[in-house]
C-alpha positions, 0 to 999 in steps of 0.5 A, a space after each residue: 204266515 209269512 206271505 200273509 204278513 207281507 201282504 198287509 204289510 204291502 197294503 199299508 204301505 200302498 195306503 200309505 203312499 197313496 195319502 201321500 200322493 194326494 197330499 204332495 200333488 205340487 200346486 198348478 198356476 197360470 196367469 193371463 192378461 187380455 187387454 180389453 181398451 175401448 175401441 170406438 168413441 166417444 163413450 160415457 164413463 160412469 160414476 158422478 152425477 153428470 155426463 162424463 164422456 171419453 174422447 180416447 185412452 190414455 193407457 190400456 185397460 186389462 183383465 188379468 187372471 190367476 188360476 190356481 189348481 191343486 189337482 183336487 180344487 181349480 179357482 180363478 183371481 181375476 181382477 179388471 180395469 173397470 168402476 164396478 161390473 154388475 153380477 149379472 155380467 160378470 156371471 156371463 163371462 165367468 160361464 163362458 170361462 166354465 165352459 172352457 175350463 171346467 172350472 166351477 163358476 162359484 170358484 172364480 173371484 173376478 173384481 174391479 180396480 174402480 178405476 173412474 175414469 173406465 168405460 161404461 158397461 151400460 148398452 144404451 149406444 151403440 158403442 157401449 155395446 160394443 165394448 160390452 161384448 168386448 169386456 165379456 170375451 175379455 174377462 173370459 179369455 184371460 181366465 181361459 189363458 191362465 188355465 192353459 198356461 198352468 204348469 208346477 208352481 210355489 206361492 208365498 205371500 207378505 205384506 209391507 206398509 205403505 202409509 202415506 198415500 192412504 187417508 181417511 176421507 171422512 172427517 169431523 168438522 169443526 163447531 158450526 162448519 158443517 153444511 146441511 146434507 142433501 136431505 137438510 138434515 146436519 150430518 156429523 162427518 162430511 167425506 172430501 172436506 178440503 183442506 181448511 185448518 179452520 173447518 176440519 178437525 180430525 179423521 173420522 176413521 182409521 186406514 189399512 196402510 198394508 199392500 199385501 201380495 200373494 206371490 206365485 213362481 215356477 219351481 226354478 223360482 222364476 216369477 209367474 204372477 203376482 196378486 197384490 192388495 191396497 185399501 185405496 180408491 183410485 187416484 185420479 187426475 186424469 184430463 177430461 175426456 180421456 180414460 185410464 187404468 189409474 194406479 192399477 195399470 200403472 202398477 201393473 206395468 211397472 212390477 216386471 221390472 222391480 222383479 226382474 220377470 220375463 214376459 208371461 209374468 202378469 201382476 195384477 193390483 186388487 182394490 181392498 177395503 177403500 170405501 172410506 178411503 182415499 189418496 187426498 191428504 187434508 191436513 196438508 196442501 199438497 203441489 199441483 200435478 200434471 196430469 197422470 202424475 199422481 197416478 204414477 207417483 202412486 203406483 211407483 210407491 206402491 211397486 216399490 212397497 210390493 217389492 219389499 212385500 216380496 223380499 219377506 217371503 220366506 219360502 215359495 210353497 208347492 205343496 199348499 192346499 187349495 180350498 174355496 166356498 161362496 154363500 149367497 146372503 139376502 139382505 134387506 133393501 132400505 126403504 125411506 120412511 112415509 116422512 123421507 118420501 114426502 120431503 123428497 118428493 117436495 123437493 122435486 116438486 121444486 121448479 123454479 130456478 132461484 129456489 132450487 139453487 137454495 136447496 142443498 147441494 145435490 138435494 134433488 139428486 138424492 130425492 130421486 133416490 128416495 123416491 126410486 128406494 120406496 118404489 122399489 118392487 124388490 124388497 131384497 138383495 141377493 149378494 155373493 161373499 166368497 172365502 179362499 184359503 191357499 195353504 196358509 194365506 187367505 182371500 175374503 171377497 166382498 162385492 161392495 165399496 167397503 169400508 176399510 173397518 171391516 177388512 181391519 176386522 177381518 184380517 185380526 179375527 181371521 184363523 189364517 196368518 195372512 188375509 187378503 181382503 177384496 172389494 168390488 168383488 163379483 158386483 158392485 152394490 154400492 157402500 158398505 159402511 160400519 154399524 157405526 159410521 151409520 151414526 155418524 152420516 155423511 156420502 157413503 151412508 145416505 139413502 141411494 149411495 147404500 142400499 142395504 140394511 145398515 147392519 149388513 156390514 155384520 151379517 157378512 162378516 159373520 159369514 166370511 168368517 165361518 166360510 174362514 173357519 171352515 176352510 181352516 178345518 179342512 
C-alpha cells in the first residue's frame, strides 16, 4: 500500500513540476539592426504626383528586428525605414528569414516607418533593381541576426503622452472657403488647409498623443531593445535630392543614450495610426526651420517621452506567454459609377493648356485613377491583419495608413491593459478612413487614394478584436 501511494504521489508531483516547467520557461529575446541604405544614385523616391529623384543620403536606413521566444512560440517584430513596402516583397524577405530561423512567416510583423524621403522599391531602373535585392536581404538578415542573438530576457510596457507634436490634418473650413476637389465637387473637410485663421475652422478629428514602448531587458536589467510606437506621419523637411529616415531614424539613434544602453541595443519607432495625423500646427505659425531641424526636434522630444514611459514600467517580466494570430481578410475594391467614369474621361479629353489650368487641382491625376479603378480586372483585395500577445501587452497590425480614430477605438476596446496599434504593417494598401470620415470627403477618402470598400475599418476592427479575445483566452 505504501509503495502504491508513493508512486501515486510521485506521479502527481511529476505532472505538477512538468506543468511548472512549461509555464516558467524564461522568455528569450534578441534584436538586430541591419543597414539597408541605398548605394547607387540617382534614385527615384516614391510618393507624390511627380518624379522626385535623390542624389544622396543624409542619414542611414535600417531594418530593425526584435525576436521573442517563449519556448513554444517564436515571433518577429520588424520596423523598416521605408515609405511602405508591398506584400510580395515583404513575403520574399519573410520566407528567406523563415528558412534560416524556423519562425513561420505568419509570425512575422514587418512594418514601414513611412518616411517620404526614402528609396523606391520598383525595379524600373538598375539602381532600383539593385536596391530591391539589398532591401529583401537586409530585412531577412535583421530577423536572422535577431534570432541568433536570443538570450534570457524580460519585457515591460508603458505609455506617455507627447501631445504637442501631433495634429489632425483634416479640417473643416469656414463657409465659402472650401475649394473644389479633383472631381469638381465640394468636400466637407480639407487635408492640410494652411494656417490662415480666416479660412480654417476646426479639426475634423482627434489625435492620439501617446508614445507606447515595449521594453526588453536581459535578466541583469541590461537594455536589449525598445519597440516604440507613435501615431505621427513623417515629419519631412529634407532638402530636395536628399534621402532621410526622418524622425524614426533619429529616434533610434538617440535612444541608447537615453537608456544608457550598451552596444547591441536596438531601438525602433513604428508608425501608429497616423493616416489623418501630421506634424503641422495649423492654428499657429511655426518659426522657419533649417533642413532636418524639425526632424531632430521631434526625435529628441520623442526620445525624451519614451524615456519617461520607460520609467513608468514597474516590472519587467520573464514569465510572459507569447501568442500571435494572422488572418487574411477579403475586401472589395471600390468601383466608380458610370457617371464618375464618364466625368473622368471628359477631364482626360481636355488637351488645351489654358483649359487644363482651369480644372480643379489634380483633376487629371484622379481622373486617371477613376478610369483605372473601373478597368481593374480584380474584384477583391486580400489583406493581412495580425494580433500579438506578449503577456499582458497586445499589438495589432494593419496594412494601411490607418486613421487615428481606429487606433483609439482598438485601444479602448482591447481586452489587454495596453495595446499598441501598428500601421503600414505587412503591406501598404492606401488610406483607411472610418465610415464617418468617408462621409466628410477629403484627400484620404478620394477614389484612388482609398482603394477598398468604405466599411473596411469596421471589418478589420471586428477581426482584430476577435483575435485579441482569442489570444486573451488562451
